[in-house]
C-alpha positions as CSV (number, residue, x, y, z in Angstrom):
1,X,73.9,140.9,261.2
2,X,76.9,141.4,259.0
3,X,78.6,144.7,259.4
4,X,79.7,146.8,256.4
5,X,83.4,146.7,255.8
6,X,85.5,149.8,255.9
7,X,87.6,150.6,252.9
8,X,91.2,151.8,252.9
9,X,90.2,155.4,253.3
10,X,87.6,154.8,256.0
11,X,84.7,154.9,253.5
12,X,82.1,152.3,253.9
13,X,81.3,149.7,251.2
14,X,80.0,151.4,248.0
15,X,77.4,149.1,246.4
16,X,76.7,151.2,243.3
17,X,78.0,154.5,242.0
18,X,76.8,157.0,239.4
19,X,80.1,158.2,237.9
20,X,78.6,160.1,235.0
21,X,76.5,162.3,237.3
22,X,79.3,164.7,238.1
23,X,80.0,165.1,234.4
24,X,76.4,165.5,233.2
25,X,75.1,167.6,236.1
26,X,76.2,170.6,238.1
27,X,75.9,169.2,241.6
28,X,74.3,171.4,244.3
29,X,73.4,170.1,247.7
30,X,73.7,166.4,248.6
31,X,71.6,164.5,251.1
32,X,71.8,161.0,252.6
33,X,68.6,159.1,252.3
34,X,67.5,155.6,253.4
35,X,66.2,153.1,250.9
36,X,63.3,150.7,251.6
37,X,64.6,147.4,250.2
38,X,63.5,143.8,250.2
39,X,65.8,141.1,251.6
40,X,66.9,139.8,248.3
41,X,67.7,143.3,247.1
42,X,70.0,143.8,250.1
43,X,71.8,140.6,249.3
44,X,72.2,141.5,245.6
45,X,73.5,144.9,246.6
46,X,76.0,143.5,249.0
47,X,77.5,141.4,246.2
48,X,78.1,144.8,244.3
49,X,75.9,144.2,241.3
50,X,73.6,147.2,241.5
51,X,73.5,150.0,238.9
52,X,72.1,153.5,239.4
53,X,73.7,155.1,236.3
54,X,70.3,155.7,234.5
55,X,68.2,156.3,237.6
56,X,66.7,159.4,239.1
57,X,64.5,160.4,242.1
58,X,61.0,161.6,241.7
59,X,58.3,162.9,244.2
60,X,55.0,161.1,243.7
61,X,52.0,161.3,246.0
62,X,54.0,163.2,248.6
63,X,56.7,160.4,248.8
64,X,60.2,160.2,247.3
65,X,61.0,157.3,245.0
66,X,64.1,156.1,243.2
67,X,63.1,155.3,239.6
68,X,64.9,153.0,237.1
69,X,67.6,151.7,239.4
70,X,68.7,148.2,238.6
71,X,69.3,145.6,241.3
72,X,69.6,142.2,239.7
73,X,67.8,139.2,240.9
74,X,69.5,137.2,243.7
75,X,70.1,133.7,242.3
76,X,69.9,131.9,245.6
77,X,66.3,133.3,246.3
78,X,64.5,131.4,243.5
79,X,60.8,132.3,243.5
80,X,61.0,134.9,246.4
81,X,63.0,137.3,244.2
82,X,62.2,141.0,243.6
83,X,61.6,142.9,240.4
84,X,65.0,144.2,239.2
85,X,63.7,147.7,238.1
86,X,60.9,148.4,240.5
87,X,60.5,151.9,242.0
88,X,62.1,152.0,245.5
89,X,60.9,154.3,248.2
90,X,63.5,156.7,249.7
91,X,63.3,157.6,253.3
92,X,63.6,161.3,254.2
93,X,62.2,163.6,256.8
94,X,59.1,165.7,255.8
95,X,61.1,168.9,256.0
96,X,63.8,167.6,253.7
97,X,61.1,166.3,251.3
98,X,59.5,169.8,251.1
99,X,62.9,171.4,250.4
100,X,63.6,168.9,247.6
101,X,60.1,169.5,246.2
102,X,60.6,173.3,246.2
103,X,64.0,173.0,244.5
104,X,62.6,170.7,241.8
105,X,59.4,172.8,241.2
106,X,60.7,176.3,241.4
107,X,64.3,176.1,240.3
108,X,64.0,173.4,237.6
109,X,66.5,171.2,239.4
110,X,66.8,167.4,239.2
111,X,67.2,164.8,241.9
112,X,70.2,162.6,240.9
113,X,71.5,159.6,242.9
114,X,75.3,159.6,243.3
115,X,76.0,156.4,245.2
116,X,74.4,153.6,247.1
117,X,76.5,152.4,250.1
118,X,76.2,150.6,253.4
119,X,76.8,152.7,256.5
120,X,78.6,151.6,259.7
121,X,75.4,149.9,261.0
122,X,75.1,147.9,257.8
123,X,72.1,149.9,256.5
124,X,71.7,150.7,252.8
125,X,71.9,154.4,252.1
126,X,71.7,156.5,249.0
127,X,73.5,159.8,248.4
128,X,71.1,162.0,246.6
129,X,72.1,165.3,244.9
130,X,70.0,168.3,243.9
131,X,71.5,169.0,240.5
132,X,71.1,171.1,237.3
133,X,71.8,169.6,233.9
134,X,74.8,170.8,232.0
135,X,74.8,171.8,228.3
136,X,77.4,170.4,226.0
137,X,79.6,173.5,226.1
138,X,79.4,173.5,229.9
139,X,80.6,169.9,229.9
140,X,83.6,170.9,227.7
141,X,84.4,173.8,230.0
142,X,84.3,171.6,233.1
143,X,86.6,169.1,231.4
144,X,89.1,171.8,230.4
145,X,89.1,173.2,234.0
146,X,89.5,169.7,235.5
147,X,92.4,168.9,233.0
148,X,94.1,172.2,233.9
149,X,93.8,171.5,237.6
150,X,95.3,168.1,237.1
151,X,98.2,169.5,235.0
152,X,98.8,172.3,237.5
153,X,99.0,169.8,240.3
154,X,101.5,167.6,238.3
155,X,103.7,170.7,237.5
156,X,103.7,171.7,241.2
157,X,104.7,168.2,242.3
158,X,107.6,168.1,239.7
159,X,108.9,171.4,240.9
160,X,108.8,170.4,244.5
């Protein structure tokens, strides 16, 4: 079995990342979940071609699913390929699932995937966040705050 490669900062190989999530949502708690994948999906993800930018997680029939994620067909698999946008089951403990269900039902939160990566054992994992959608003015405020923090850090570096 091929091991996941560590990056320069000790982070394991990120297969797909949802960069817009931190802009569009106010991120609360995060949770590492497993993903039930077929063999061709793992090979396609290892090549770095997956996309979770438009996906979300949903609780259906007491199970957690990743909806609308895109993992392209693996060319070398021919007829044994998977459906690129099929719902994928996420693996969480029952207690964590009940916490997520309560957050979504009671607080009006959303389950947003942040990134798909391979851990040190070579298993595909998904970082899932419990998030609240931001309004347009909230996004502008967050952008101003981030820009100010960046400018402040640059000024402090220049002054020594």
